C-alpha positions as CSV (number, residue, x, y, z in Angstrom):
1,M,-16.2,26.1,26.4
2,T,-13.8,24.6,29.0
3,S,-10.1,23.8,28.1
4,L,-9.1,20.7,26.3
5,K,-5.8,19.4,24.9
6,F,-5.0,16.1,23.3
7,I,-2.8,14.2,20.9
8,H,-4.2,12.6,17.8
9,S,-2.1,9.7,16.4
10,A,-2.8,6.7,14.2
11,D,-1.1,3.9,12.3
12,L,1.8,3.2,14.7
13,H,2.6,-0.2,13.0
14,L,4.8,-1.2,15.9
15,D,7.5,-3.7,15.1
16,S,6.9,-3.3,11.4
17,P,9.4,-5.1,9.2
18,F,11.4,-3.2,6.6
19,K,11.3,-5.2,3.4
20,G,14.1,-5.5,0.8
21,K,16.8,-4.3,3.2
22,N,18.8,-7.6,3.5
23,N,21.8,-6.0,1.8
24,F,22.1,-3.2,4.4
25,P,24.8,-3.3,7.0
26,E,23.6,-4.7,10.3
27,A,24.0,-1.4,12.2
28,L,21.6,0.3,9.7
29,K,19.1,-2.6,9.8
30,E,19.1,-2.4,13.6
31,Q,18.2,1.3,13.4
32,L,15.3,0.5,11.0
33,R,14.0,-2.2,13.3
34,A,14.0,0.1,16.3
35,S,12.4,3.1,14.5
36,T,8.7,2.4,15.1
37,F,9.4,1.9,18.8
38,E,11.5,5.1,19.0
39,A,8.7,7.0,17.3
40,Y,6.2,5.6,19.8
41,D,8.5,6.6,22.7
42,R,8.6,10.2,21.4
43,L,4.8,10.2,21.2
44,I,4.6,9.3,24.9
45,Q,7.2,12.0,25.7
46,K,5.2,14.6,23.7
47,A,2.0,13.8,25.5
48,I,3.7,14.2,28.9
49,L,5.7,17.3,27.9
50,H,2.5,19.1,26.7
51,H,0.4,18.0,29.7
52,V,-2.4,16.7,27.4
53,D,-5.7,15.4,28.8
54,F,-5.7,12.2,26.6
55,V,-4.2,10.5,23.6
56,L,-6.2,9.2,20.6
57,L,-4.8,6.1,18.8
58,V,-7.0,5.6,15.7
59,G,-6.2,2.0,14.5
60,D,-3.3,-0.1,13.2
61,L,-1.3,0.2,16.4
62,F,0.3,-3.1,15.3
63,N,1.5,-4.1,11.9
64,E,-0.3,-7.4,11.4
65,E,-3.2,-9.3,13.0
66,V,-0.5,-11.5,14.6
67,R,0.7,-8.9,17.1
68,S,4.3,-9.5,18.3
69,L,4.7,-9.8,22.1
70,K,7.4,-7.2,22.0
71,A,5.0,-4.7,20.4
72,Q,2.3,-5.3,22.9
73,V,4.6,-5.0,25.9
74,K,6.2,-1.7,24.5
75,L,2.7,-0.3,24.0
76,R,1.7,-1.2,27.6
77,E,4.8,0.4,29.0
78,G,4.0,3.6,27.2
79,F,0.4,3.5,28.6
80,E,1.8,3.0,32.1
81,R,4.0,6.1,31.7
82,L,1.0,8.1,30.7
83,K,-1.0,6.8,33.7
84,Q,1.7,8.1,36.0
85,H,0.9,11.6,34.6
86,G,-2.9,11.2,34.7
87,I,-3.2,11.0,30.9
88,H,-5.9,8.8,29.4
89,V,-5.7,6.8,26.2
90,Y,-8.5,6.0,23.7
91,V,-7.8,3.1,21.4
92,S,-9.5,1.7,18.3
93,Y,-8.2,-1.1,16.1
94,G,-8.1,-1.1,12.3
95,N,-7.7,-3.3,9.3
96,H,-4.1,-4.4,10.3
97,D,-4.7,-5.2,14.0
98,Y,-8.3,-6.2,13.9
99,M,-9.7,-7.9,17.0
100,A,-10.1,-11.4,15.6
101,G,-6.4,-11.6,14.9
102,T,-4.0,-13.7,17.0
103,H,-2.4,-11.9,20.0
104,Y,-1.1,-12.5,23.4
105,P,-3.4,-11.7,26.4
106,I,-1.7,-8.5,27.6
107,S,-3.7,-6.3,30.0
108,Y,-3.5,-2.6,29.8
109,P,-3.8,-0.1,32.8
110,E,-7.1,1.5,33.7
111,N,-6.3,4.8,32.0
112,V,-6.7,3.0,28.7
113,H,-10.2,2.9,27.1
114,I,-10.7,0.6,24.2
115,F,-13.5,0.5,21.6
116,N,-13.9,-3.3,21.5
117,E,-16.7,-3.8,19.1
118,E,-17.6,-3.1,15.5
119,T,-20.4,-0.8,16.5
120,V,-19.9,2.9,17.1
121,R,-20.3,3.8,20.8
122,S,-19.1,6.7,23.0
123,L,-16.8,6.8,25.9
124,P,-16.6,9.8,28.2
125,F,-13.5,11.8,29.2
126,Q,-14.0,13.2,32.7
127,R,-12.2,15.8,34.7
128,E,-13.1,16.3,38.4
129,N,-16.2,14.2,37.9
130,N,-17.4,16.4,35.0
131,V,-17.8,15.0,31.5
132,I,-15.6,17.2,29.3
133,A,-15.8,15.2,26.1
134,Q,-17.6,12.3,24.5
135,I,-15.2,10.2,22.4
136,Y,-16.8,8.1,19.6
137,G,-15.3,5.1,17.9
138,F,-15.3,1.5,16.9
139,S,-12.8,-1.3,16.1
140,Y,-12.5,-3.7,13.2
141,E,-13.6,-7.2,14.2
142,Q,-12.3,-8.6,10.9
143,R,-9.7,-7.3,8.4
144,A,-12.2,-5.5,6.1
145,V,-15.0,-3.1,7.1
146,T,-16.9,-2.0,4.0
147,N,-20.0,-0.6,5.7
148,K,-20.5,3.1,6.0
149,M,-19.7,3.4,9.7
150,V,-19.9,7.2,9.5
151,Q,-23.7,6.9,9.7
152,Q,-23.4,5.4,13.2
153,F,-21.7,8.5,14.6
154,V,-24.5,10.2,16.4
155,K,-24.1,12.6,19.3
156,S,-25.1,10.9,22.6
157,E,-25.1,12.5,26.0
158,K,-24.4,16.2,26.4
159,A,-20.8,17.3,26.7
160,P,-18.8,20.4,25.8
161,F,-16.9,18.4,23.1
162,H,-17.8,15.6,20.8
163,I,-14.8,13.9,19.2
164,A,-15.0,11.1,16.6
165,M,-12.3,8.4,15.9
166,L,-12.7,6.9,12.4
167,H,-10.2,4.4,10.8
168,G,-11.3,4.6,7.2
169,S,-11.1,6.4,3.9
170,L,-12.9,8.8,1.6
171,E,-15.1,6.9,-0.7
172,T,-13.3,8.6,-3.6
173,Q,-9.9,7.4,-2.4
174,T,-7.9,5.5,-5.1
175,E,-4.4,5.1,-3.6
176,H,-5.4,2.7,-0.8
177,D,-8.0,0.0,-0.1
178,V,-11.3,1.8,0.8
179,Y,-12.5,0.7,4.3
180,A,-15.3,2.2,6.3
181,P,-15.9,4.7,3.4
182,F,-17.2,8.2,4.1
183,S,-17.8,11.5,2.3
184,M,-17.1,14.9,3.7
185,S,-20.7,15.9,3.6
186,E,-21.5,12.9,5.9
187,L,-18.8,14.1,8.3
188,Y,-20.2,17.6,8.4
189,K,-23.7,16.3,8.9
190,A,-22.7,14.4,12.1
191,Q,-21.8,17.8,13.7
192,M,-18.8,16.4,15.6
193,D,-16.3,19.0,16.9
194,Y,-13.2,17.0,15.7
195,W,-12.7,14.0,13.4
196,A,-9.7,12.0,14.3
197,L,-9.0,9.8,11.2
198,G,-6.6,6.9,10.6
199,H,-5.7,4.5,7.8
200,I,-4.1,6.8,5.3
201,H,-0.4,7.2,5.9
202,K,-0.1,10.6,4.2
203,R,-0.7,13.5,6.5
204,Q,-3.7,15.5,5.4
205,E,-6.0,18.2,6.8
206,L,-9.3,17.7,5.0
207,S,-11.2,20.4,6.8
208,V,-10.6,23.2,9.3
209,H,-14.1,23.8,10.7
210,P,-14.5,21.2,12.1
211,P,-11.0,19.8,11.9
212,V,-10.9,16.6,9.9
213,I,-7.3,15.2,10.0
214,Y,-5.2,12.3,9.0
215,P,-2.0,12.5,11.1
216,G,-0.3,9.9,8.9
217,N,1.8,7.1,10.4
218,I,4.5,7.9,13.0
219,Q,7.4,6.4,11.0
220,G,7.8,6.0,7.3
221,R,8.5,2.4,6.2
222,S,9.1,2.7,2.5
223,H,9.6,5.3,-0.2
224,K,5.8,5.5,-0.6
225,E,5.8,7.1,2.9
226,Y,8.3,9.8,2.4
227,G,8.8,13.0,4.4
228,E,8.2,13.8,8.0
229,K,6.0,11.5,10.1
230,G,4.3,12.1,13.4
231,C,1.1,13.1,15.2
232,Y,-1.0,16.2,16.0
233,L,-1.2,18.2,19.1
234,V,-4.8,19.6,19.4
235,E,-5.8,22.4,21.8
236,W,-9.0,24.3,22.2
237,K,-8.1,27.9,22.5
238,D,-9.8,31.2,21.5
239,E,-13.0,29.4,20.7
240,R,-11.5,27.0,18.1
241,F,-9.2,24.0,17.8
242,H,-5.5,24.7,17.1
243,C,-3.8,21.7,15.4
244,K,-0.1,21.5,15.4
245,F,2.0,18.7,13.7
246,L,4.7,17.1,15.9
247,P,7.4,15.1,14.1
248,L,8.1,11.7,15.7
249,H,10.2,9.8,13.1
250,S,13.6,8.4,13.6
251,F,14.5,8.8,10.0
252,T,12.7,9.9,6.8
253,Y,12.5,8.6,3.2
254,E,13.3,11.4,0.8
255,R,13.5,11.8,-3.0
256,L,15.9,13.8,-5.2
257,E,16.3,14.1,-8.9
258,V,19.7,15.1,-10.5
259,D,20.3,16.1,-14.1
260,C,23.4,14.1,-15.4
261,N,23.6,15.3,-19.0
262,H,26.9,17.0,-18.0
263,V,28.4,13.7,-16.7
264,G,30.9,12.4,-19.3
265,H,32.7,9.6,-17.5
266,P,31.5,7.0,-15.0
267,Q,34.0,8.1,-12.4
268,E,32.1,11.4,-12.2
269,L,29.2,9.5,-10.6
270,E,31.1,9.5,-7.4
271,L,30.8,13.3,-7.2
272,V,27.2,13.1,-8.3
273,F,26.3,10.8,-5.4
274,E,28.4,12.8,-2.8
275,E,26.9,16.2,-3.9
276,A,23.4,14.7,-3.8
277,K,23.9,13.6,-0.2
278,R,25.2,17.0,0.8
279,S,22.4,18.9,-0.9
280,I,19.7,17.1,0.9
281,A,21.3,16.6,4.3
282,S,19.3,17.8,7.2
283,T,19.1,17.3,11.0
284,S,17.3,14.0,10.5
285,P,18.7,10.7,9.1
286,M,17.2,9.7,5.8
287,L,17.0,6.9,3.2
288,L,17.3,8.6,-0.2
289,R,15.8,7.6,-3.5
290,L,18.0,9.3,-6.1
291,T,16.8,9.7,-9.7
292,L,19.5,10.3,-12.3
293,T,18.2,11.8,-15.5
294,S,19.8,12.1,-19.0
295,S,18.9,12.0,-22.6
296,E,22.2,10.7,-24.0
297,G,22.0,6.9,-23.2
298,K,25.2,6.9,-21.1
299,L,23.4,6.2,-17.8
300,S,21.6,3.2,-19.2
301,K,24.9,1.8,-20.5
302,W,26.6,2.3,-17.2
303,E,23.7,0.8,-15.3
304,S,23.8,-2.3,-17.4
305,E,27.5,-2.6,-16.7
306,G,26.9,-2.4,-12.9
307,L,28.9,0.8,-12.6
308,I,26.1,2.9,-11.1
309,E,25.4,0.4,-8.4
310,D,29.1,0.0,-7.7
311,W,29.6,3.8,-7.2
312,M,26.4,3.9,-5.0
313,E,27.7,1.2,-2.8
314,L,31.2,2.7,-2.5
315,V,29.7,6.1,-1.5
316,N,27.4,4.4,1.0
317,E,30.3,2.6,2.6
318,R,31.7,5.9,3.7
319,E,28.6,6.7,5.7
320,T,29.2,6.5,9.5
321,L,25.5,6.0,10.3
322,E,25.8,8.4,13.1
323,E,23.4,11.3,13.8
324,A,22.1,12.8,10.5
325,W,23.2,10.2,8.1
326,V,22.1,10.0,4.5
327,W,22.0,6.5,2.9
328,I,21.3,6.2,-0.8
329,D,18.7,3.4,-0.7
330,E,17.8,3.3,-4.4
331,T,19.0,4.8,-7.7
332,V,16.5,5.2,-10.5
333,I,17.7,5.9,-14.0
334,K,15.7,8.0,-16.5
335,D,17.9,8.0,-19.5
336,I,15.5,8.7,-22.3
337,P,16.3,10.3,-25.7
338,D,14.2,13.4,-26.5
339,W,11.1,12.6,-28.5
340,D,7.6,14.0,-29.1
341,E,5.3,11.3,-27.8
342,E,2.2,12.8,-29.4
343,E,3.9,12.9,-32.8
344,L,5.1,9.3,-32.3
345,K,1.5,8.2,-31.6
346,K,0.4,9.6,-35.0
347,S,3.1,7.9,-36.9
348,N,3.0,4.5,-38.7
349,Y,6.3,3.4,-37.1
350,F,6.3,0.5,-34.6
351,A,6.9,3.0,-31.7
352,G,3.6,4.7,-32.6
353,E,1.7,1.4,-32.7
354,F,3.2,0.5,-29.3
355,L,2.1,3.8,-27.7
356,R,-1.4,3.4,-29.0
357,N,-1.7,-0.1,-27.7
358,I,-0.2,0.5,-24.3
359,E,-2.8,3.2,-23.5
360,E,-5.6,0.5,-24.0
361,V,-4.3,-1.8,-21.4
362,E,-7.0,-2.3,-18.7
363,D,-6.5,-3.1,-15.0
364,E,-7.6,-6.7,-15.6
365,E,-5.0,-7.2,-18.3
366,F,-2.3,-5.5,-16.1
367,S,-3.2,-7.9,-13.3
368,Q,-2.8,-10.9,-15.5
369,Y,0.8,-9.8,-16.2
370,V,1.9,-9.2,-12.6
371,N,-0.2,-11.9,-10.7
372,P,2.5,-14.6,-11.2
373,L,4.8,-12.6,-9.0
374,Y,2.3,-12.5,-6.2
375,S,1.7,-16.3,-6.4
376,H,5.4,-17.0,-6.4
377,R,6.4,-18.9,-3.3
378,R,9.5,-16.8,-2.5
379,A,8.8,-13.5,-4.1
380,S,5.3,-13.0,-2.8
381,K,6.3,-12.3,0.8
382,W,8.3,-9.3,-0.2
383,L,5.6,-7.7,-2.3
384,D,2.8,-5.3,-1.3
385,E,-0.3,-4.9,-3.4
386,L,0.1,-2.1,-5.9
387,T,-2.1,1.0,-5.6
388,S,-3.6,2.5,-8.7
389,E,-0.9,5.3,-8.6
390,E,1.8,2.7,-8.4
391,R,0.3,0.8,-11.3
392,K,0.5,4.0,-13.4
393,E,4.2,4.4,-12.4
394,V,5.0,0.8,-13.4
395,M,3.2,1.3,-16.8
396,Q,5.1,4.6,-17.3
397,S,8.4,3.1,-16.5
398,A,7.7,0.1,-18.8
399,K,6.7,2.5,-21.6
400,E,9.8,4.6,-21.3
401,L,12.1,1.5,-21.2
402,V,10.5,0.0,-24.3
403,L,10.5,3.3,-26.2
404,Q,14.1,3.8,-25.4
405,Q,15.0,0.4,-26.8
406,I,12.9,0.9,-29.9
407,I,14.2,4.3,-30.7
408,T,17.9,3.8,-29.8
409,R,18.1,0.5,-31.7
410,G,16.2,1.9,-34.6
411,S,18.8,4.6,-35.0
412,E,21.8,2.3,-34.9
């Protein structure tokens, strides 16, 4: 086969808002606002640096159906830079930037090839008048595509390479809304040489032969999207595709858990926070979710008195926000006395009855409890729909909180 090199990216979410950060200093908020654009600039730089043939952008280039003018112009400027280096771009739109959404009529240069209908079709990539690859894809016309679009991916004209762009999810996926569902057997059956996926923000390599890859989004936007974010550089070499992850993020979301059973006085929290920052510091800025654990009840008392939040804010105020800063974005307290949950379930105490009942709570009942938040005029705009995994976390946190109250009060 002839040579081929391309970048696979998805879920740019340009000009994405960062919710719940109103208490941040203005300098930090400005860095967050700029981060998706900076990550996109790095994407363009990587494409030029590696002399790729083309770039694949597999859906959700914008954050919402109402695409900001700034996001569209920044996207066009990147495309124009690629044009200057003879690099083509293949674009499909997903559930966030579906074609029926409101947007300004911005024209893109002729090196940009857009899948502009909700039917799979192929677009050729040519080099010196020879078709090197057929690129297959489609765009969402409305927010939701529930059909099995994978069945429309059928090889068309002859070409050395057949590359599919699919913004969708495994039909067994539970952490995100399932759009354009597919199974791995269906992907294999289509006999494409590479599956460029989008929609899932967690980087995943589902298959090696052929490569089936979610590159994830290019910049994390919440603690659900932790770790490095970027794109894939894909090159045909030695009769196979070599796929390399390229980081693009401006900062990362990270998690750290610290045992605080040794902490005897609230002023020691200052050292806990400072040591946590030092232990996780890297070459990249980060927003840190710090979980403090104990089994003695002190942390919960200090939290209720506002001392933990006070120390967190004081330590954050020392951060210069230059280069590889670490900002403690959130502190989670797990201050739970030791108990044997299975033994409690068997008991006739109230704690046992509570544990037996909470396990019987169905999704519908859970929704009845939280739906008022999503219908609240002011609160709803700051809330994202909970995934099944997040529902489990909420239930677990609620269970631990209630058990702590039952057990500690019962022992008073």
